[in-house]
N, C-alpha and C positions, 0 to 999 in steps of 0.2 A: 525492536525499534525503540527510540527514545520515548520517555514518558511524556504524555501530553496532558495539559491541565484544561479540563473541559468545563465550561459553564453551560453552554447549550450548543447544539449542532445546527448549522445553517448550510443549506445546499447552495453552492456557488454556481451561478450561471454565467456563461461567457457573454461579455458585453463590451462596448467601446469604452476604453479607459479615459477618464477625464482628470485633469490635473488639479482643478479647483475644488476645495472642500465646501460642500453645501453648508449654509449657515445653521440649519436645524441639526445636522450631524455634529457640527462643532459644539453646539450647545449641549447636546446629549452626552458627547464624549467628555466634556468638562464636568458635567454633573456626575457622570460615572466616576471620574477620578476623585471628585470631592467626597461623594458618599462612600466610596471604597476606602479612602484614607481615614475617614471618620468612623469606620466600623458600623456603617448603616446599610446593611444588605436589604432591609425592609424598604428603604427609600429607592434603592436600585430596582427592586421588584415592582415598585409602584410605577416605574417607567415602562414595564412590559405591556405588550398587547394582550388582549384577553386570550388569544390562542397560545401565546407564549406562557402565560400564567397557568393555563390548563395543562400544557405539556411539561412544564417544570414548576410544580407547586412550591410555595414558600418553604415548606418543611424539608424539601430536598435542596432548594437553591441556597438557603441560608447557611447550613453547615458546610456546603461546598465552598462558599465564598469565604467563610471564616477560616477554613483550612487553607485556602489559597493565600490569604493574607499572612497566615503564620509561616507558610513556606517561602513566599516571594518577598514579603515585606511591603513597604509602602510603594505606591506608584508615584515616582518622583517626576516623571515627564512623559507626555504623550504627544507624539509627532505625527501629523497627517502624511500619508504616503501617496494614496491614489483612491479614486472613486470609480466604481463600476456598478451602476444602479441595479439593485438597491443596496449595494455593498460598499462600505468605506473601510479602508485598511489603514491602521495606525501602527506606529512603533512605540511600544510601551516600555519605558525604562523603570524597572522596579529596583528596590534596594539590593536584591540578591540575584537578579537575572534580567535579561532583555527578552521580551516576547512580542509577537505580532498579535494585534487585537483586531478582529474582524467584527464590524458592527453593521447591522441591517435594520432599517426603519420602514414602517408603513407610511401611508399618506397622512396619518395623524401624528407622525413623528414618535410613534411608540416602537419600542424595541421588539423586533421579530426574530433576531438572531444575534448571538453574542458568543464569540469563540476566541480562545487563547491558544496559541501554538508557539513553539520555539522560533525565535526570529532568525531568519537566514538572509544574509545580504544577497541581493539580486546579482546574478552573474551574466556575462554575455552568453548568448546561445551558442552551443557547441557547433562548430562548423564540420560538416561531413567532408570526407575525402572527395576531391574534384572528379575522381573516376567513377563516382556513384551518383545516382539520381534517386529522388524520393517522390512518391506520389501518395495522395490521400486514398484511403480505402474506407468504404462504408458498408457495413453489413446490416441489413434490415432484419429486425427480430419482431416477435409478437408484441413486445412491450416497448419497442423503440428502435434504436440503432446503436451499433458499436463502431466507434471511430478509430482508425489506425493509420499507420504509415508503412508503406511498402518500399523497401530499399533494394535497388538492383544495380548491378554494374552497368555502366553506360555502353560498353563495347562487348557485351556478352554475345558469344557466338553459339547458336543452338540452345537447347534446353539446359537449364541449370537447376540445382537443388534449391529449395526454399525452406527456411526455418520459421516456424510459428513460435514466437517468444511470449510465454504466458507469465504475466507479472505476479509478484508476491503479495503478501497480506497487506491489509490496511488501504488507505487512500493513495496507492501508488500508481503513477501515470505511466504512459507508454514509454517514457524515457528512463523510468526507474527512479523518479523523484517524487517527493511528498513534502511540500512546504509545511503542512500541518504537523508533520512528525520531525521536522528539522532534517529531512533527508534530501540531499542534493548531490547525488553522485554520478548522474548520467549513465548509470550502469548499462541499461538496455540499449541506449543510443550508441554507446561505445561498442557494444557487442555487435550491433547491426553494422557499424562502420567497419569493424575488423572482419566480419564475415564477408561483407561486400568486397573488400580488398582482396579476398581470397576466392572470388568468383562464386560466392554463395549468397543468394537473395534472402531477405528476412521480412517478416511482418510483425510489428509490435503494436500494441493497442491499449486504449484506456478501458478499464473495466466498467461495468455498470456503476452508475452513480459517481463516476470519476471523470474529470477532464471534459472532453467533447462528446463522450458517449451519452446518449439520451435514453431515458427509460421512464415509464410510468410506475415502475416498481418502487415502492416506498421502503425505507430502511427496515422497518419491522416485517416486511413481506419477503425480504431477500433470503434465498436459500443457497446453500453451497452448490446445489445442482444447477442453479442459474448460470454460474460461472462455467460449469462444464458444458452446458448447452451452447453458450456463446463460443467457446473454444471449438466445439464440434462444427458449428456454423462456419467458422473461419477456416477450419480444415477443409471443408467441402468447397468453399470459395477458392482456395488455393489449388485444390485438386482439379477443379474445372478450368483453371487457367493454363492454357497450352504452352506458356512460356517455361513451365517448370517440369523437370524430369521426375522429381520425387519430393514428397512433403515429410519434413522431420519436425517433431514437436519437442520443444524445450520448455520445461517448467522450472521456475525459480522459486525457492522458499515454499509458501503455500501453493503457488502455481505448480509445484512438482506433483502434488496430489491431484490437482485439477487436470493436469496433463495425463496422469495415469488413467483417470476415468474417461478422458476425452478420446483416447486412442482405441478404446474397445470397439471392435467391429467397424473401424474406419480405415480408409485407404492410406495409412501412414506407414512409411518405410522404416522409421527408427524413432526412438524416444530417448531424450536426454533429461536426467534429473540433476538439477544444480542446487546444492544447499537444501535438499529436501529432507523432511523428517522421516524417520523410519517407524515412529510410534504414532498412535492416534493423538489428535490435537489436544484432547482433554488431559492426557498424561503430560504432554509437553508444557501446557499452560500451568498445570498444577505444580510442575517443577519450577517454573518461573516465579510462582507465587512465594517460593521460599525466601525471596529477597525482600518480602514485605513483613511487617509485624504480624504476630500470631493472630491477633483479632481480625486482621484483614484476610489472612489465610483461612481462618474459620468461616468468615463470611462467604468467601468464594466456594469453600467446600459445601456449605449448606445450599448455595445456589446450584452447584454442580450435582449434588445428590438429588435435588428436586428436578433438575433438568433431565436426569437419567430416568426419572419416573414420569416424564412428559409434562411436568409442571414448571411454570415460569415464576420468577421471584421479583416482585416489585421493590422490595425494601433492600436496596443494594448500597453499600458504603460508597460515598462519592468518589473515593480513590479508585474504585473498581469500575467507574462509569466508562472509561475508555475501552475496556475489554469485556465488560459483562453487564452493561446497562440493559434494562428491560427490552428495548426495541431491537437489540441484536441477539437476544437469547434464542429466538427461533433459528437464526443463522447458526449459532453455536451448536444447537441440537442437531441440525442437519450435517454439520461439519464433523462433529465428534464421533459420529457413527462409523466413520471409515478408518480402516487400518492400512496405512501406506504399504507395509510389508506384505500384507495379503493381496493388495491390489496390483503391486508391481509383479508379483508372481504370475499373474494372469497374462502378462504381456507376451505376445507371440512374435515379437519383432526384436531386432538388435537393440540393446539398451546400454547407455553410458551413464554411470553414476559419478558425479563430480562433487568433491567436498574439500573445503579449505580447513587447515588445521587450527587456525585462529578465529574460527567462526564462533562468536559469542552466543548465538541463538540456536544453532544446530551443531551438536558435537559430532566428532568423527564416528562415535559409536552408532549414530543413526544411519550413517552411510554403510557401516558394517552390517546393520540389520537388513538394509535393502539388498546388499550384495548376497547375504546369506539366503534371503528369500528368492533371489533371482541369480542362481549360481553361474549362469553363462553370461551375465552382464559384465561389462568392463568397468572396473573401479579405478577412478583417477583421484588420488589424494594430492592436494597441492599445498606444500609448506607455506606457512605465513600468509595464507589468503583468508580474508574475513567474509562476512555475510554478504557484503556488496561487491565481492569479487576483486578486491583491491589488496595490495600489500599492506599488512598491518601486524603489529606485535600483539602478544596475548594480553598485555595490559589494557584494562577496560577503558580507561580514559583516553589513552592514545588511539585505541582501536576505533572507538565511536567518533573520535574527532575526524576520521577520514570520511564519515558520512556526509559532511558538509564541505568537502573539497572536490568539486566536480572536475578539476584538471588532473587529478591522480589517474593514471592509466590502469587498465585492467591488468591482472597478473598475466604475463606472457604465456605461462604454461597452460592457462585456461584456454586461450585462443588456439594455441597449437594443438591441444588435446581434442577440442571440439572439431576443428577443421580436419585433422587427420582421421577422426572417427567418421565424419560425414563423407570424406573423399574415399574412405575404405569400404563404403557400402556398395553392394552389388545391385 
């Protein structure tokens, strides 16, 4: 996914949007702009709440802000977009880029959340085919609830297959979007639409800590197995629904490994891996680190070596915060222990492996590893399909530009391959 520039993480809760900017938010936003442009991170830090100061000490905040200024340049303009208590969203125009600024304040007008992410213009919600209907689904869990959308054909006759769509890594929602990462491709919603038009129901959902899913689990408490448990719960929910003839699990990206673990000993008829890694995540992320300067690579390696010994690293370079900050290291530890090639080999059901040839995040060699581990699986390689399952060239800039173009359709070969695989199941 695209790099995000992190100052501090704030959980976003659904609330009624208000068009008017509160006066105290306007004052704080203007002070932030003033202090940022004047190279005064200490003054910005002074506006933090005590809790914010404790979670992001000055010795960590200051170098992050200095680095941010060197990359983005001055903040030329800040425009208010919308307010959803306690969150105000702004469009920040820097010298070198345009970013979305999320600002949250407490009752004393102290900053409790500050987050920068690539700015994405809002687009109209994608309309589903009129032959389909959508209904909300809620799965109760020990720590909260998982919220999803069930898509079914209106005129379905008899029982039909249903596909559980497991989302990929990061703050990706049920539709396959993540404004924080500049991702707005509607990938999962489009897939649900195409499956429905072919007489196949689907359930897509928001992961824990994302969208409308509610959980008491804090970021530092999250484990990879939590995602697996949620997927298993949804499999059981669909299995108990008498409208469906069979349940198929489809995992995309990181969701591919989640799906491999979720199908074990479950009443699932088939499994589909889409753009899934064949190597353990620590190897994949280490390879991605090669795009960074050597001192960043070395910092990550030290963290990884400590993690393999069961120890967490607090002193992380600010540039690594999006992928290796202290609060998510327990999650990384739980994630890195799994080998996708070893897990897919355990599958006792029909398997389809789908991979695009212009995927910048997962190369074709990973799909080959999965196929080698599961020799009876069907391997579908799709020319010029990227990680969000759209037509894209190998050129990095042109490829990633598709991530923010929600109107681009899915690759037709993807839809045809998945539909034919499902309809061929006994």
